[in-house]
N, C-alpha and C positions, 0 to 999 in steps of 0.2 A: 875824785878819781874818775877818769873817763875811760870807757872801754869800747866805744863804737869803732868798728872796723874803718880803716882809712882807705880801703879799696872797695870796689863793687862787691856785693855779697857773694856772687858766684866765684869771683877770683879769690876772695878772702877765704871762702869755704875750702877751695882747692888747696890754698896755701896752708891752712890749718891741718888738712889731711897729710900734707907732706911733713909737717912738724910731728904729727902722730907717728908716722912711719919712722922718722928719725929717732923718736923716743923709744919705740919698740925695738929698734936695732941696738940702741945704746944699752937698754936694759936686758937685751937678749931674750925677748919674749915674742910670741907670734900673735898677731891680731886674730881673734876668734869670734868676733861679733860685729854687728852693724854699728858704726860710729854714731854717737848721739851728740848733737850740738847743744850748747848751753845758751844762755841769754845773750842776744846780740852777737852770736857766733864767737864770743870771747873765750869759749872753752869747747873741747871735744873729748869725749870719753868713749871707752869701749872695753869689752871683755877681752882679755888676752890669756895666753897659756905660757907658763914658764916650766922650768925643769921640775918644779914641785907641785904643779897643778894650776888651776885657774886663778887669775888675779884681775884687778881692775886698773886700767891706765887712764889717767886724766891729763890732758895738756891744756894749759891756759896761756893767754897772752895779755900783755898790758903795755901801755906806754912806759918807756924806761924811766921817766921822771917819777912814776908812781911805784916803782919796784921796791922801794923801801917802806911802803905802807904796810901796816899789820895784816891787811887783807891778803897781801901777796904771800905771806908766810903762814897763813892760818891753817892750811891743810896739814903740812908736816908738823907744825907746832901743836896740833890737836892730839898728838900722841901723849901729851901731858895729862889728858883727861882719861880717867880709868873707871872701870866698872860701869861702862855705858855701851850699849850695842851700836858700835860705830866701826868704820873701817880702821885698820891699823896700817900706817904708812910703813912700807918696807924699803923704799928707795925713792930718791928725789934727785932731780938735775935741773940746772938752769942754763940758758944761753941767750944770746942776743941776735937780733936780725934787724939791722938798721935802727930805727927809732923804737922798735918793739923789744920788750923782754919776754922770754918764753920760759915757762917752767913745766916740768913733767913730774907727776907723782904717781908712784906705783903702790897699790894698796890691796888689802884683802877684800874678798867679795862677800857681801852679805846676802843671806836668803831673803826672800820676800819681794814684793812689788810695791812701787809707790802707791799711796792711797788715792792719789788723783793725778791726772795728766798735767795739771797746772797747780799753782799755789792754792787755788780755791776748791773746796769740796762742794760737789754738786749732786752727789749720790750718798745715801746712807752708808755709814761705815760698818762693815760686818766683822766686828772683833768682839772678844769677850772681856769680862772685867779684869782678867789677869793682864791683858794687853795694856789697858789703861793704868793699872797699878805699876806695870813695868815702865810706862812712859813717865809717870810721876816720879818714880825712883831715879830714872835717868836724868830728869831735869834737876832733881835735888843734887845728884852727883856733879852735874855741870856747875850748878850754882856755888858749890863749896870749893871748886877748883881755884887755887890762887893764881892770879894773873894781873899784869898791868897793861895788857893789850886793850887798846881803845879807851884807856883811862882818860877821863875828862872831868872838869869841875861841875858841881851841882848848879842848879839854877833854872831859869826859864828856857824852854826849848824853842828854838827859832822856827822849826817846821810846824810845830803845834800852833804857834802864833800866826804863821802864814795861812794855815788852813782854817783854823777855828777862831782866830782873833786874839789880840793881846790880852784881853780880859781873861779868857779861858786859860791861856798859857800861864798868866800870872797866878791864877788860882790853883794850877796843877804843875808846880815846878818839879823837876827831877832832883830829888834829894837822897834817894836810897838806891844803892847800886849792888849788883851781884854779877857773877859770871853767867853769860848767856851763850846760847848757840848763835843767835843773831839773825837767823833766817829760817825759823822753824815754821814752815808751811807744809801743806799736805803732799806736795810733790817730793819733799825731803824726808818723809816718814814712811817706813815700809810696814806692810802687813801681808799675810797673817802673823809672820814672825817679826816682832818689833825690831826695827833698825832705824838709825838716823844718819842721813847723808849730808854732805856739803858743809864743811866746817871752815870755810874761808873767813867768815865774819865773827867767829867766836871771840869773846872777850868781855870787857866790862859793859854792862847795860843796865837800864832801869829794872829794879826788882819786879819780877813777874812778867817781863816782856815776852818770854818764850810761850808761856801759857796763854798770854793775851793774844799774841799773834795767831796761834793755832785756833783759839776760840773765835776771833774775828773772822778768820778764813773759813769757818764752819757755819756762819750765820744763815747761809742759804739752805742749810739742812737742819731744821730745828731739833730733830731727834738727836743728831750727833752733837750739835751745839750744847744741848742739855747735858749730855754725858761728859763733854769736856768741862763744862761749868761745874758739874758735881765732883769731878776728879780734882779740880783745882779751886774749889769754892773758897777756901781760906785765903788763897792768893788773890783771886780775881775780885773778891768782894772787900778786900782790905783797901785802905786809902791808897797805898802804893800800887795795888793791882788795878784800881780804877784809873789812876794816873797812867799806868802802863797801857791800858786799853785806849785811852785818848791819844797817847804818843804813837801807838801802833796804827791806829786808824788814820792819823795824820799822814803817816808814811804810805799807807796803801792808797789813800785818796790822792796824795801828791804824785804818785807814780801813774795813776790813771788807767791802769790796764784792764780793770774788770768793772765796767759800769753797773752791772746788776748788783754786785756786792757793794759798791759805793752807795747805791740807793738805800741799802740796809744800814750802812755805817753811820750816816749822818743822824738819823733818828736814834740809833743806838747811843751815840755820844750825847745827844740831847737828854736821853733818859739817865745816863750816868751823871751828867751835870745837875739834873733836877733832883737826883736822889742823894 
């Protein structure tokens, strides 16, 4: 799936704001906050007010050829997940503009603030044990939700082979699957009241990948990494959990966005392989 804007950033940003205005008019809500742009400007979100109070409006765009991908429908379909502190989708709409598909999702607002401004945690997390217990329960509820989204065969993972070599990939094939959030990093988790955002990518994934992704993205803060590990020790220290950590590390390294974290990930993977 490609999501890079096809126009200059400034022009594309302005165009996305017009789509946000269109969606707010369509849903009969009023923009009440500062718009926030997502990765590569492919989404814009803001607080809005409707007849019954505050809501959250997200507008995303994609090349029309990818509009049948599970990621495109992930947010509205996430209403299938229950007993998890996540937004509930109350309305959705789609439309086209040239080669681009646009979708708008109106949802409930969660209390709390993202734990970090990016995927990576760089400051200790000030939450209590009940927050971590709630996070563990939430990921359990996600994992047992039936779905065929992103279902794929078991076997050797191509990205792992690209990043760590064919021998490592062959030693750690993906053979065990469960339902995942799919993008569980620290900018998608809220505190002090637990909440989990951004459900585009939920679906079938390697067992333990959500816990592994959160753990890997906390390695720059050893105190919090230890708490994450303690919370999910049975998952992370299992064979499937170690495989999930290598799988998750390959994806973070492949994206290349956080060099300081990547410096920690390569020795971490070496320790996993040695152990």
